[in-house]
The first five atom37 places (N, CA, C, CB, O) and aatype in JSON, in Angstrom:
{
  "aatype": [20, 20, 20, 20, 20, 20, 20, 20, 20, 20, 20, 20, 20, 20, 20, 20, 20, 20, 20, 20, 20, 20, 20, 20, 20, 20, 20, 20, 20, 20, 20, 20, 20, 20, 20, 20, 20, 20, 20, 20, 20, 20, 20, 20, 20, 20, 20, 20, 20, 20, 20, 20, 20, 20, 20, 20, 20, 20, 20, 20, 20, 20, 20, 20, 20, 20, 20, 20, 20, 20, 20, 20, 20, 20, 20, 20, 20, 20, 20, 20, 20, 20, 20, 20, 20, 20, 20, 20, 20, 20, 20, 20, 20, 20, 20, 20, 20],
  "atom_mask": [
    [1, 1, 1, 1, 1],
    [1, 1, 1, 1, 1],
    [1, 1, 1, 1, 1],
    [1, 1, 1, 1, 1],
    [1, 1, 1, 1, 1],
    [1, 1, 1, 1, 1],
    [1, 1, 1, 1, 1],
    [1, 1, 1, 1, 1],
    [1, 1, 1, 1, 1],
    [1, 1, 1, 1, 1],
    [1, 1, 1, 1, 1],
    [1, 1, 1, 1, 1],
    [1, 1, 1, 1, 1],
    [1, 1, 1, 1, 1],
    [1, 1, 1, 1, 1],
    [1, 1, 1, 1, 1],
    [1, 1, 1, 1, 1],
    [1, 1, 1, 1, 1],
    [1, 1, 1, 1, 1],
    [1, 1, 1, 1, 1],
    [1, 1, 1, 1, 1],
    [1, 1, 1, 1, 1],
    [1, 1, 1, 1, 1],
    [1, 1, 1, 1, 1],
    [1, 1, 1, 1, 1],
    [1, 1, 1, 1, 1],
    [1, 1, 1, 1, 1],
    [1, 1, 1, 1, 1],
    [1, 1, 1, 1, 1],
    [1, 1, 1, 1, 1],
    [1, 1, 1, 1, 1],
    [1, 1, 1, 1, 1],
    [1, 1, 1, 1, 1],
    [1, 1, 1, 1, 1],
    [1, 1, 1, 1, 1],
    [1, 1, 1, 1, 1],
    [1, 1, 1, 1, 1],
    [1, 1, 1, 1, 1],
    [1, 1, 1, 1, 1],
    [1, 1, 1, 1, 1],
    [1, 1, 1, 1, 1],
    [1, 1, 1, 1, 1],
    [1, 1, 1, 1, 1],
    [1, 1, 1, 1, 1],
    [1, 1, 1, 1, 1],
    [1, 1, 1, 1, 1],
    [1, 1, 1, 1, 1],
    [1, 1, 1, 1, 1],
    [1, 1, 1, 1, 1],
    [1, 1, 1, 1, 1],
    [1, 1, 1, 1, 1],
    [1, 1, 1, 1, 1],
    [1, 1, 1, 1, 1],
    [1, 1, 1, 1, 1],
    [1, 1, 1, 1, 1],
    [1, 1, 1, 1, 1],
    [1, 1, 1, 1, 1],
    [1, 1, 1, 1, 1],
    [1, 1, 1, 1, 1],
    [1, 1, 1, 1, 1],
    [1, 1, 1, 1, 1],
    [1, 1, 1, 1, 1],
    [1, 1, 1, 1, 1],
    [1, 1, 1, 1, 1],
    [1, 1, 1, 1, 1],
    [1, 1, 1, 1, 1],
    [1, 1, 1, 1, 1],
    [1, 1, 1, 1, 1],
    [1, 1, 1, 1, 1],
    [1, 1, 1, 1, 1],
    [1, 1, 1, 1, 1],
    [1, 1, 1, 1, 1],
    [1, 1, 1, 1, 1],
    [1, 1, 1, 1, 1],
    [1, 1, 1, 1, 1],
    [1, 1, 1, 1, 1],
    [1, 1, 1, 1, 1],
    [1, 1, 1, 1, 1],
    [1, 1, 1, 1, 1],
    [1, 1, 1, 1, 1],
    [1, 1, 1, 1, 1],
    [1, 1, 1, 1, 1],
    [1, 1, 1, 1, 1],
    [1, 1, 1, 1, 1],
    [1, 1, 1, 1, 1],
    [1, 1, 1, 1, 1],
    [1, 1, 1, 1, 1],
    [1, 1, 1, 1, 1],
    [1, 1, 1, 1, 1],
    [1, 1, 1, 1, 1],
    [1, 1, 1, 1, 1],
    [1, 1, 1, 1, 1],
    [1, 1, 1, 1, 1],
    [1, 1, 1, 1, 1],
    [1, 1, 1, 1, 1],
    [1, 1, 1, 1, 1],
    [1, 1, 1, 1, 1]
  ],
  "atom_positions": [
    [[149.97, 173.74, 112.86], [150.02, 172.27, 112.75], [150.95, 171.89, 111.63], [148.61, 171.66, 112.5], [150.81, 172.41, 110.51]],
    [[151.91, 171.0, 111.89], [152.9, 170.6, 110.85], [152.33, 169.57, 109.95], [154.18, 170.06, 111.47], [151.67, 168.63, 110.4]],
    [[152.56, 169.73, 108.7], [152.14, 168.74, 107.64], [152.98, 167.5, 107.71], [152.26, 169.34, 106.22], [154.2, 167.57, 107.61]],
    [[152.34, 166.37, 107.87], [153.05, 165.1, 107.93], [153.33, 164.64, 106.47], [152.2, 164.02, 108.74], [152.38, 164.54, 105.69]],
    [[154.55, 164.35, 106.07], [154.83, 163.95, 104.67], [154.21, 162.6, 104.39], [156.35, 163.9, 104.39], [154.15, 161.7, 105.22]],
    [[153.74, 162.54, 103.08], [153.14, 161.29, 102.6], [154.14, 160.23, 102.3], [152.33, 161.54, 101.38], [153.91, 159.04, 102.53]],
    [[155.3, 160.67, 101.77], [156.33, 159.73, 101.27], [157.49, 159.73, 102.22], [156.81, 160.11, 99.84], [157.83, 160.75, 102.83]],
    [[158.1, 158.59, 102.34], [159.33, 158.37, 103.12], [160.52, 158.83, 102.34], [159.49, 156.89, 103.5], [160.84, 158.22, 101.32]],
    [[161.2, 159.9, 102.75], [162.34, 160.39, 101.98], [163.56, 159.4, 101.91], [162.8, 161.7, 102.58], [164.48, 159.63, 101.12]],
    [[163.55, 158.37, 102.68], [164.6, 157.38, 102.68], [164.22, 156.19, 101.77], [164.89, 156.9, 104.13], [165.01, 155.25, 101.66]],
    [[163.11, 156.19, 101.16], [162.66, 155.06, 100.32], [162.7, 155.51, 98.86], [161.19, 154.58, 100.73], [162.51, 156.68, 98.55]],
    [[162.95, 154.56, 97.97], [162.94, 154.78, 96.49], [161.53, 154.28, 96.02], [164.19, 153.96, 95.71], [161.05, 153.21, 96.41]],
    [[160.91, 155.1, 95.17], [159.58, 154.72, 94.69], [159.64, 154.55, 93.17], [158.51, 155.8, 95.08], [160.27, 155.33, 92.46]],
    [[158.97, 153.51, 92.68], [158.72, 153.39, 91.24], [157.41, 154.07, 90.87], [158.69, 151.92, 90.8], [156.62, 154.42, 91.74]],
    [[157.2, 154.25, 89.57], [156.02, 154.91, 89.13], [154.79, 154.19, 89.58], [156.02, 155.05, 87.68], [153.83, 154.85, 89.99]],
    [[154.74, 152.89, 89.52], [153.59, 152.11, 89.94], [153.37, 152.2, 91.44], [153.76, 150.67, 89.53], [152.23, 152.1, 91.89]],
    [[154.41, 152.39, 92.22], [154.28, 152.5, 93.69], [153.4, 153.64, 94.04], [155.63, 152.66, 94.38], [152.67, 153.52, 95.03]],
    [[153.39, 154.74, 93.34], [152.58, 155.87, 93.67], [151.1, 155.52, 93.6], [152.9, 157.02, 92.77], [150.32, 156.04, 94.4]],
    [[150.69, 154.65, 92.64], [149.33, 154.26, 92.55], [148.91, 153.27, 93.62], [149.09, 153.7, 91.23], [147.75, 153.23, 94.03]],
    [[149.87, 152.48, 94.06], [149.58, 151.52, 95.12], [149.45, 152.13, 96.49], [150.63, 150.48, 95.15], [148.86, 151.52, 97.39]],
    [[149.98, 153.33, 96.67], [149.9, 153.96, 97.97], [148.53, 154.41, 98.39], [150.79, 155.1, 98.01], [148.26, 154.55, 99.58]],
    [[147.64, 154.64, 97.41], [146.25, 154.99, 97.69], [146.03, 156.44, 98.05], [145.75, 154.15, 98.79], [144.99, 156.75, 98.63]],
    [[146.92, 157.35, 97.77], [146.73, 158.71, 98.03], [145.9, 159.38, 96.92], [148.06, 159.38, 98.2], [145.92, 158.91, 95.78]],
    [[145.2, 160.4, 97.2], [144.46, 161.13, 96.17], [145.44, 161.87, 95.26], [143.45, 162.11, 96.8], [146.54, 162.2, 95.72]],
    [[145.12, 162.15, 94.02], [145.96, 162.86, 93.13], [146.32, 164.21, 93.73], [145.3, 163.01, 91.79], [147.48, 164.63, 93.68]],
    [[145.33, 164.89, 94.27], [145.61, 166.2, 94.81], [146.68, 166.17, 95.98], [144.29, 166.81, 95.31], [147.55, 167.04, 96.06]],
    [[146.57, 165.19, 96.81], [147.51, 165.07, 97.93], [148.91, 164.72, 97.41], [147.01, 163.98, 98.93], [149.91, 165.27, 97.87]],
    [[148.97, 163.78, 96.44], [150.25, 163.35, 95.91], [151.02, 164.45, 95.18], [150.04, 162.21, 94.99], [152.22, 164.64, 95.41]],
    [[150.31, 165.18, 94.31], [150.99, 166.24, 93.6], [151.4, 167.38, 94.53], [150.1, 166.77, 92.49], [152.42, 168.04, 94.31]],
    [[150.6, 167.6, 95.54], [150.94, 168.61, 96.58], [152.19, 168.26, 97.3], [149.82, 168.77, 97.59], [152.96, 169.15, 97.69]],
    [[152.43, 166.96, 97.5], [153.67, 166.45, 98.11], [154.88, 166.92, 97.37], [153.66, 164.94, 98.14], [155.94, 167.12, 97.97]],
    [[154.75, 167.11, 96.05], [155.91, 167.63, 95.25], [155.85, 169.06, 94.96], [156.01, 166.92, 93.96], [156.67, 169.56, 94.2]],
    [[154.87, 169.8, 95.56], [154.79, 171.26, 95.43], [153.96, 171.68, 94.2], [156.22, 171.84, 95.34], [154.08, 172.83, 93.76]],
    [[153.14, 170.82, 93.65], [152.35, 171.14, 92.5], [150.87, 171.09, 92.86], [152.66, 170.19, 91.34], [150.49, 170.7, 93.97]],
    [[150.05, 171.5, 91.91], [148.57, 171.38, 92.11], [148.03, 170.66, 90.85], [147.84, 172.84, 92.32], [148.74, 170.56, 89.85]],
    [[146.85, 170.2, 90.9], [146.23, 169.42, 89.83], [144.91, 170.05, 89.47], [146.04, 167.95, 90.25], [144.12, 170.4, 90.35]],
    [[144.65, 170.19, 88.18], [143.41, 170.79, 87.71], [142.97, 169.96, 86.52], [143.58, 172.32, 87.34], [143.75, 169.71, 85.6]],
    [[141.67, 169.53, 86.54], [141.1, 168.8, 85.4], [140.41, 169.86, 84.52], [140.08, 167.63, 85.88], [139.6, 170.67, 84.96]],
    [[140.82, 169.76, 83.2], [140.17, 170.6, 82.19], [140.33, 169.97, 80.85], [140.75, 172.02, 82.19], [141.2, 169.13, 80.61]],
    [[139.43, 170.42, 79.94], [139.49, 169.9, 78.56], [140.62, 170.61, 77.83], [138.12, 170.11, 77.8], [140.86, 171.8, 78.03]],
    [[141.31, 169.86, 76.98], [142.36, 170.38, 76.17], [141.99, 170.5, 74.73], [143.53, 169.56, 76.31], [141.25, 169.66, 74.22]],
    [[142.47, 171.47, 74.07], [142.3, 171.57, 72.64], [143.65, 171.18, 71.97], [141.86, 173.03, 72.23], [144.57, 171.99, 71.94]],
    [[143.75, 170.02, 71.49], [145.01, 169.52, 70.9], [145.02, 169.68, 69.43], [145.24, 168.08, 71.23], [143.96, 169.76, 68.81]],
    [[146.19, 169.75, 68.82], [146.22, 169.84, 67.33], [145.69, 168.62, 66.69], [147.61, 170.08, 66.82], [145.84, 167.53, 67.24]],
    [[145.08, 168.76, 65.57], [144.48, 167.66, 64.84], [145.39, 167.24, 63.69], [143.08, 168.05, 64.32], [146.03, 168.08, 63.07]],
    [[145.44, 165.94, 63.41], [146.22, 165.37, 62.37], [145.58, 165.81, 61.04], [146.31, 163.82, 62.5], [144.42, 165.47, 60.79]],
    [[146.3, 166.57, 60.17], [145.65, 167.08, 58.95], [145.46, 166.08, 57.83], [146.44, 168.19, 58.42], [144.63, 166.32, 56.95]],
    [[146.16, 164.97, 57.81], [146.07, 164.11, 56.68], [145.11, 162.98, 56.95], [147.42, 163.57, 56.32], [144.54, 162.91, 58.04]],
    [[144.91, 162.09, 55.96], [143.98, 161.0, 56.06], [144.53, 159.94, 56.96], [143.65, 160.42, 54.7], [145.71, 159.59, 56.88]],
    [[143.66, 159.42, 57.85], [144.02, 158.32, 58.76], [143.72, 157.01, 58.0], [143.2, 158.4, 60.15], [142.69, 156.38, 58.26]],
    [[144.56, 156.59, 57.11], [144.28, 155.48, 56.2], [144.24, 154.13, 56.92], [145.32, 155.45, 55.1], [143.76, 153.15, 56.34]],
    [[144.74, 154.03, 58.18], [144.75, 152.78, 58.92], [143.63, 152.65, 59.98], [146.07, 152.62, 59.58], [143.44, 151.6, 60.58]],
    [[142.92, 153.73, 60.18], [142.06, 153.75, 61.38], [140.91, 152.74, 61.29], [141.5, 155.15, 61.58], [140.54, 152.15, 62.31]],
    [[140.36, 152.52, 60.13], [139.28, 151.59, 60.03], [139.77, 150.14, 60.27], [138.63, 151.73, 58.66], [139.12, 149.35, 60.96]],
    [[140.93, 149.83, 59.68], [141.5, 148.51, 59.91], [141.87, 148.28, 61.35], [142.7, 148.33, 59.05], [141.63, 147.18, 61.86]],
    [[142.46, 149.27, 62.03], [142.81, 149.16, 63.44], [141.54, 148.92, 64.27], [143.56, 150.45, 63.91], [141.5, 148.02, 65.11]],
    [[140.53, 149.7, 64.04], [139.27, 149.52, 64.82], [138.73, 148.12, 64.6], [138.2, 150.57, 64.41], [138.33, 147.47, 65.57]],
    [[138.7, 147.63, 63.4], [138.18, 146.26, 63.08], [139.01, 145.19, 63.76], [138.17, 146.01, 61.56], [138.45, 144.23, 64.28]],
    [[140.34, 145.33, 63.77], [141.21, 144.35, 64.37], [141.0, 144.32, 65.92], [142.69, 144.68, 64.01], [140.93, 143.25, 66.51]],
    [[140.9, 145.45, 66.52], [140.64, 145.54, 67.97], [139.28, 144.94, 68.37], [140.7, 147.0, 68.43], [139.15, 144.2, 69.34]],
    [[138.25, 145.32, 67.55], [136.93, 144.77, 67.85], [136.84, 143.28, 67.64], [135.89, 145.45, 67.02], [136.09, 142.59, 68.34]],
    [[137.59, 142.77, 66.68], [137.6, 141.35, 66.41], [138.18, 140.5, 67.56], [138.38, 141.09, 65.17], [137.69, 139.41, 67.86]],
    [[139.25, 141.04, 68.19], [139.89, 140.26, 69.23], [139.3, 140.43, 70.63], [141.31, 140.6, 69.27], [139.53, 139.6, 71.51]],
    [[138.53, 141.55, 70.85], [137.99, 141.85, 72.19], [137.26, 140.74, 72.85], [137.1, 142.98, 72.12], [137.48, 140.48, 74.03]],
    [[136.34, 140.03, 72.09], [135.6, 138.97, 72.77], [136.48, 137.79, 73.23], [134.5, 138.46, 71.85], [136.05, 137.0, 74.07]],
    [[137.69, 137.67, 72.71], [138.55, 136.54, 73.03], [139.75, 136.79, 73.94], [139.05, 135.99, 71.8], [140.54, 135.89, 74.24]],
    [[139.86, 138.09, 74.38], [141.02, 138.45, 75.17], [140.6, 138.95, 76.54], [141.85, 139.51, 74.45], [139.71, 139.78, 76.67]],
    [[141.28, 138.42, 77.57], [140.97, 138.81, 78.96], [141.82, 140.07, 79.2], [141.31, 137.63, 80.03], [143.05, 140.01, 79.18]],
    [[141.18, 141.18, 79.43], [141.87, 142.47, 79.59], [142.14, 142.84, 81.02], [141.07, 143.55, 78.96], [142.5, 143.99, 81.29]],
    [[141.99, 141.94, 81.94], [142.24, 142.25, 83.37], [143.74, 142.44, 83.68], [141.68, 141.11, 84.25], [144.11, 143.12, 84.64]],
    [[144.56, 141.84, 82.84], [146.06, 141.9, 83.06], [146.6, 143.11, 82.3], [146.82, 140.54, 82.55], [146.3, 143.31, 81.13]],
    [[147.39, 143.91, 82.98], [148.01, 145.1, 82.36], [148.87, 144.76, 81.18], [148.84, 145.85, 83.38], [148.82, 145.48, 80.18]],
    [[149.64, 143.74, 81.24], [150.45, 143.33, 80.09], [149.63, 142.97, 78.89], [151.31, 142.18, 80.45], [150.01, 143.27, 77.76]],
    [[148.52, 142.32, 79.12], [147.66, 141.95, 78.0], [147.02, 143.17, 77.41], [146.6, 140.95, 78.43], [146.94, 143.26, 76.18]],
    [[146.56, 144.12, 78.17], [146.05, 145.36, 77.64], [147.09, 146.06, 76.82], [145.56, 146.26, 78.74], [146.82, 146.52, 75.71]],
    [[148.3, 146.15, 77.37], [149.38, 146.84, 76.67], [149.74, 146.21, 75.33], [150.6, 146.86, 77.55], [149.92, 146.9, 74.33]],
    [[149.83, 144.86, 75.32], [150.27, 144.21, 74.1], [149.17, 144.05, 73.06], [150.84, 142.88, 74.44], [149.42, 144.13, 71.86]],
    [[147.94, 143.81, 73.54], [146.83, 143.58, 72.56], [146.14, 144.83, 72.09], [145.8, 142.69, 73.16], [145.67, 144.91, 70.96]],
    [[146.07, 145.83, 73.0], [145.3, 147.09, 72.61], [146.2, 148.24, 72.37], [144.3, 147.49, 73.71], [146.04, 148.92, 71.35]],
    [[147.12, 148.51, 73.22], [147.95, 149.71, 73.12], [148.98, 149.62, 72.05], [148.62, 149.99, 74.4], [149.19, 150.59, 71.31]],
    [[149.64, 148.49, 71.94], [150.76, 148.36, 70.98], [150.3, 148.61, 69.56], [151.39, 146.96, 71.07], [151.01, 149.34, 68.86]],
    [[149.19, 148.09, 69.04], [148.75, 148.38, 67.71], [148.47, 149.89, 67.48], [147.53, 147.57, 67.42], [148.74, 150.45, 66.41]],
    [[147.92, 150.49, 68.52], [147.65, 151.98, 68.43], [148.95, 152.77, 68.34], [146.84, 152.48, 69.69], [149.08, 153.69, 67.53]],
    [[149.9, 152.38, 69.18], [151.17, 153.08, 69.16], [151.87, 152.86, 67.84], [152.05, 152.63, 70.33], [152.49, 153.79, 67.31]],
    [[151.8, 151.63, 67.27], [152.38, 151.4, 65.95], [151.8, 152.36, 64.88], [152.14, 149.94, 65.53], [152.52, 152.96, 64.09]],
    [[150.5, 152.47, 64.9], [149.86, 153.32, 63.9], [150.19, 154.85, 64.15], [148.3, 153.08, 63.94], [150.29, 155.64, 63.21]],
    [[150.35, 155.21, 65.42], [150.76, 156.57, 65.74], [152.16, 156.86, 65.17], [150.75, 156.79, 67.27], [152.42, 157.95, 64.66]],
    [[153.02, 155.9, 65.26], [154.39, 156.03, 64.7], [154.24, 156.14, 63.17], [155.34, 154.78, 65.12], [154.93, 156.96, 62.55]],
    [[153.39, 155.37, 62.55], [153.21, 155.43, 61.12], [152.8, 156.86, 60.67], [152.16, 154.4, 60.69], [153.28, 157.37, 59.66]],
    [[151.92, 157.47, 61.43], [151.41, 158.8, 61.08], [152.36, 159.9, 61.44], [150.1, 159.06, 61.76], [152.49, 160.86, 60.69]],
    [[153.04, 159.8, 62.55], [153.85, 160.9, 63.07], [155.35, 160.79, 62.79], [153.63, 161.01, 64.52], [156.09, 161.77, 62.92]],
    [[155.77, 159.61, 62.43], [157.19, 159.34, 62.18], [158.02, 159.74, 63.41], [157.68, 160.1, 60.9], [159.17, 160.18, 63.27]],
    [[157.46, 159.61, 64.62], [158.13, 159.88, 65.85], [158.91, 158.61, 66.32], [157.11, 160.34, 66.91], [158.5, 157.47, 66.12]],
    [[160.04, 158.9, 66.94], [160.84, 157.79, 67.49], [160.27, 157.37, 68.77], [162.31, 158.18, 67.67], [159.95, 158.21, 69.62]],
    [[160.12, 156.02, 68.98], [159.57, 155.49, 70.21], [160.68, 155.01, 71.12], [158.6, 154.36, 69.92], [161.56, 154.24, 70.73]],
    [[160.62, 155.51, 72.35], [161.65, 155.0, 73.31], [160.95, 154.31, 74.45], [162.57, 156.17, 73.87], [160.19, 154.94, 75.19]],
    [[161.18, 153.03, 74.59], [160.53, 152.28, 75.62], [161.53, 151.91, 76.7], [159.87, 151.03, 75.04], [161.16, 151.26, 77.68]]
  ]
}
């Protein structure tokens, strides 16, 4: 039995399109010749003091009751951006958006 492709080779897809298609992760990665496995990772720990973490937590907790998080842009701007800013502070990594 021949495997019917999930994706149209004549169509261009954006990253968000893949989520809108409704395929399972296993089926979608198999379409590209990969497999998917869930497992816990042991990542390196930041060795220095996280001097901004308490302030960040307090700022996020303060705004949560007043912000509607159903919109992706709102989540990105109100929750994720402050976290990314602090990650840059600690890691001195260049951010490319």
